C-alpha positions, 0 to 999 in steps of 0.5 A: 053417411053412417058414422057408428063405430062398431066393436072389436076384439081390440077396442073391447080389450083396450077398454078391459086392460085400459091400454092403447096402442096409439099416441092419439089418446082419448081427452080426460081418459088416461090409459097406459100407451103401449108405444112408450114401452120398449117390449110392447110398442109393436102391438097395434091390434090386441089379441088374446096372446097380447093379455099375458104380456100386457098384465106382466107389463102393468104389474111389474115394469109400469111405474105410471100405472097407480098414476093413471085412472080408468074410464071411470076416472078412478085411481088405482091404490095397487096391483089388486085394484088394477085387476079388480078394475079389469075384472069389472071392465071384462063382464061388463063388455061380455054382458053389452049387447053392443059387444054380441057381434064380436064372436071371437074373443075368448072372454074365459081365457082373458079372465083366467090370466086376470084371476091368475096374477091375482092369486100370484100376487096374493101369494108372492106379494113382491111379483108386483112393483105395486103395493104390498100385503097391507095396501093388497088387503085394504084394497079388497076391503074397500071393494068388498065395502063399495062394491060388493056384488061385483067383489063377491063373484071376483072372490068366487072365481078366484077360489074356483080357479085356485082350486082348480089348480090345487091352489085354494089352501095357499091362497086361502091362507093368502087371504087370511094372514093378510087380514091378519096384517092389516089389523096388526098394521091398523093397531100400530096406527091406532097407537099413535092416534091414541097419542095424539088423542092423549094430548087433548085434556078438556073433558069434551067427549067429541074428540074421543067418540070420533076417535072410537067411531072411526077406529071401530068403522076401520075394523069392521070393514076387516070383519066384513071382508072375513064375513065375505070370505066364510060365505064362500063354500070353498073358503070353508072347505080349507078354513080348518086347515088354515095356518091361522086357524091353529097357528100354535097347534094346541089343538093337536095336543088336545086337553093336556094343557101344555105348560109351555103352550100355556105361557104364550096362549095369548100368541092366539089373539095375535096370530089366530085369525079367529083370535085376531078378529074376536080380540081386535074387532071388540068395543074400544074400551076393553083395550087398555091402550084405547082406554087410556086415551079416551078416558084421559080427560076424566081419570083424574076426577072424583066423584064430588068433581062429577057431582058439582060439575054435572056437564063433565059427567053428561060428557063422560055418559056420551061416550059410554053411550057411544061405546055401548051402541058400537060394542052391540053392533060389533058383536052382532057382526061377530055372531053372524061370522061365528054363526056362520062357521059353526052352521057350515058342517058338523065337523066344522062345528066340532072343530071350532067348539073345540078350539074355543074349548081349548083355548078356556082350557089354557086360560083358567089362570085368569081368575087367579087373584095371587098372581100378576096377570101380565106375567101369566101369559093368558089371552086379553079380556077383549078376546075372552069377554067377546067369546063369553058374549057370542056363546050368550048369544047362541044360548039365548035361542034355548035357555029360556024354552028349550033349556030341557034339551041340555043333557044333564048327564054331560059332565059324566062323559069324556069325549073330544069336544069335552072341556078339562074337568079333571083339574075343576073343583066339583060341587060336592064330589071327589075326583076319584069317584067322578073318573069311575063314573066316566069310565063306565061310560067311556064305551057308550059312544056318547056324542053331545048336542050343539045345545048341550056343548054351547051351553057348558062352554058358555058357563065356563067362560062366563067365570074364566072370561067375564069372570077373569076381567072382573078379577083384573078389575078388582086388582086395578081397584086395588092398584088404584088405592095403593097409588093414591096412597102413594100419591098422598105420601109424595105430597107429605114429602113435597111439603118436607122438602119444600126448601130442597130444590133438588129433592123437589125435582126428584119427587116430581120426576116420581110423582109423574110417573106414579100418576101416569100409572094411576091414569092408566089403571083408572082408565081401565076401570072406567072403560071396564065400568062401561062395559058393565053398565051396558044395559043390553049386554047385561040383560043378556047375561043375566037371562043366561044366569037365570036359565043357568039356575033354572038348568041346575035346579032341574038337575037336583030336582029328583024327578028333573021335571023343574020347573013344570013342577016345584019340587019339596025341601029338604031333599033329605029326611031330616027326621031320620035318625042317621041324618040327625046324627051325621048332619054335620059329617061332611062325607055323609052329605057328599054321598047323599048329594044328588047325581049328576049336580054333584059332579057339575064344576063348581065354576059354574055357580062362581061364575054366576056370583062373581057377576051378580056381586059385581052388578049389584054395586049398581042402581041399575042392576040387570036383577031389578024386574028381570023375568029371570030372577026368580030362578036365581031366587030359587036356587039360592034358597035350595041351596041354602036349604039343603046342605049336602049340594055345595061343599063350599061355604064361601059361594053360599057367603056370596049368594047371601050377600047379593040377596042382602044387597038387593033386599036393602034399598039402593038409593042415589046420593043427591045429585050423585052418580053412586049408591048407598045402602038404606038398610031400614028400606026393602029393596027389590029382592024383597018382594020378589022373595014374597011372591016366590013360593020356595023362598016363601017356605024354605028360605028363612029356614036356610039363612037361620041354618047358614048362620050357624053352619058359617061358624067353620069355613075351612078357611085360614080366615074363617073366624072373620069370615063368618062375621061378613056372612052373618052381617048380611043374613042380618041384613036379610032377616030384618027385612024379612022380620017385617012381613007378617008371613016370615015372622010368624014363620020364625016365631013358630021355629023358635018355639017349636019342640022340634027345633029347640036345639037349633034355635038354641044353637042359633042364639048361641051364635048370635050372642057370641057374635055380639059379645065379640063385636061390641068388644072389638068395637069399644077397643076399635074406638078406644084405640081411635081415641088415644091415638087421635089425642096423641096426635093433637099433642104432637100438633101443639108442639106438646111432649109425645107420650109414645116413641113411634113415629108420626107415620105409625101413629097414623097407621095405627089410627087408621087400622083402629078406625077401619076395625071400629067401622067394620065391628060397629056396623055389624054390632049395630045390626045384631043388636037390633035383632036381639032387640026384636027378637027378645020382644017377641020371643023372650023365653027363647033367650032365658033358657039355662044354657044362655041366660047366664052369658046373655045377663053378664054381656048386657051388664058389661056393655052397659058399663062401657057405655054409661060407667067410668070408661065411657069417656074413652069412646068420645071420637070425633065424627063417631058416625064415620065409625057406625057408631051410635052410642044413643041408640046402641044404649037404647037398644040395650036398655029395651033388651032388658025391658024385654026380658025383665018378665023372666025370672030366669033373667033376673036371677041371671043378672044378680048372679052377675057380681062383676058387672051388674050395678044398679047406678048404672041403669040410673046413669042410662035412664038420665042420659035417655029420658032426662038429657035426650028425650029418647024414651017415655017415663014408662020405659024408665020406670020398666028399667026401675022395676027390673033393677028393683027386682034383681037387687031383691033377687041378689040378696038371696044370692048373697046370702047363699054365697055366705052359706056356701063359701065353706062347701067341700070342693067336690060340689064346685063345678070344675069349669066355672068354680061354682056350686053346682046346681044340677050335676051330670056325669060325663061319659067318657072322662067320667068327671061330674060337672053342672048341666047347664056348664056342659049345655053351654060348652057344647053349643060352641064345641061338641067335645068333652072338655076334659079329653076332647073326645066327641060328646052329645048332651043326650049322652051324659049321665045325671050324678043323682048321688052328688045332687043329693049330697049338694042338696042336703048340704044347703038344707044343713045350712039353711037350718044353721042359719035359722037356728042363730 
């Protein structure tokens, strides 16, 4: 007897809908029994007409639906789970060969009903009693993760059915809105998890790693659901129309940059689907709440703790390693998503790029250092950094090999996708000039290619995105320092109030709050550092930076063929008479700047330098041995060598500081996690410079020229700005001078008649700096000395000699210490340069306009080092202030020896009646030779020979002073009040002055000292008549002396 059970329409529908119409149930299988329903208990045989009623019952009345399980034993978490399970079972029954005999079942009608109710639930969450928007999206995410093939078909059918019913946009909005709700809820739950994680105080990485991995897994499931959605052409048809694509309607405002909208632009990261995904799904380290949680056990440790307890540092490294891998993984997923969107169609690409550009335009205050970032309303670091890195991934496909496809004239066009360039500062052009060119091009129907748009967006995001995060990190650094100072003061207050329990309690409450602020700031800094130390990301960023430098050089190149063909420097003919006359005229240089480079936003360079200035702090800088470093060196060299290219001297200063730090050896402290600069050893940049043809030929001159030009930066702090720049220039020169090629280049430059004025001006600037720095160093050290003595008196309980409070005294000591430290470091480097240059080219330092000042400066500072006032320079731990009196004295004496064969220097030293003292030289010899054994006998004898020659010359001048003591006033220099040797007439004031005096003056100030009109040395007129009178007077006095 055949007992085979043949499928029927009833059995198939029972399986698909997971219902039964009899009270006899299959053991172990839970189905909804329709006999228990008042409305459906009359159904004995299932057919197409009963499906609609059953689905409504399941979704709106059956309270036990989520308690049941299907034939596979899987329970439902929401109505969506049930409908998707019905869809899958329907599909399985349709393809099952055993069901082929059932020909009267309308599978298509059943499917449409299932899809219809799925759409209804997505649009009207209240329709069903089983779940809400969050649980529905969770169900979609789960099936997208574990049953992607069937789920993909399910989504395709939903979108197709909704389009047929003109509900496609509504359904797509529901799906996108559901994803936003999912992330919002997850973020709320994440905050609760963070609070629990912060209860763990032991520095063990496992807890933080588990938390980060779990959180990232959750966030990435949402990303993968969105990826499934955008892979559907029907979803992409309405993507740009989604209410969550541009919830603030900022695209309609174009580039107007509405002030009210700017205040709430950060809402894009909460209500825009792209904003939510790109900000939430980043590595957790850039989320302040997560950062505080995962770094909480480590924030109170300082560097010395990491050195002493290495295992703590290893735990921290493990966390950072995990964050690195997670960030890379998430970025790759985000790139796949954005790449898919951009590639969908030309219109989609243009609108999405405009979305990114507009978002950027409203976030330009991110780089402001003078406003509270929490009150500006701009988007978070997570969103902006993520977008920056995504565009770098796009750029990686063309930045090395296809960069010639970037349109160099892009900035001369105004079009729909362009960035807001009106408010941007340009390399070296005026806004009117740029506007006029853009107006000429308005009617040409310009349309940029994707590579061009991508490149310029990326340069802007580098500055405003990553650069903005760097600014914020620097603000957090200041905040950390300020909080540490506040905590130190609180400790002092506790000590003072130790006998007052009420005060102690109040102070402890305040201290706890301040410590929480410190922990948050420190955690943010540690999190950002973990991002910076992600070598994969940093290498990608510097690859883009190198490519950007290559593009900028190509736009500077007159033939636009770089790097296929190197171009000569300087770009302007420096032998041209007009150039010689106007080389310092900013308007002239601006007019000579090459187009289109002069019109590029200066933020392109600012983004590069802001990032590089941070990365050179780390030993493992991405610049080290990077294949694109040569382009950065080329670009730096060309900018320094051609003053017409860049109007902002501060950016040149940044370039120089980067090269300087990379040119000095970076070495780890012993078993430490930080580095220091060893200026005596060359860094990795030096070898790169040596092998670079452009730098080998032009860098040295560019550095020396900038040393002169940085005298005036145009800023309110320009007097002090120049010292930092010159310090870094001196660091580079010190390393380059050890290389024979550069040494010979500098000596040739110094001795060249063509560059005589240039090099004289350079030495004059160096002399000015060294004079000021030594004065400031000694003044600062004297102040430290006096403050320390006063503090010691008060500690011993002696009578105070000043009325200031102890706090004010310590503040004065700290300021003096800071002043001494910065000036001593700069002075040491400058003195070292003077020593080696006077050794090799002494004749350049003894020209008439310099030699008197040089001799006076040396004599005065020798007096400070070994004279009666030297005891005021005695400080505790002089190395703390970079004060090395032994080396300084030796360098000073070496300069005397280097110049001792120059007659003009001997004469100048002899004429310095105020500071020259032979006894000081003997004291210097006793210190260096007799006591410290720093110099040999030959060195000491050379000093004595010099002093002897000066003393002999001094006798001659003393006699001359006697002879000229009653000379007519017209013989006296009007500025120096000494007898003129070679008087000249100033063309406009018509005043006679000594030739050497006016030469000295014009080295620092190109004006007539008596009426401030412009003056060049070539314009002065020899006063032949007055010189004849002076010479005659001298001869007469000499005859009178002989006659006596």
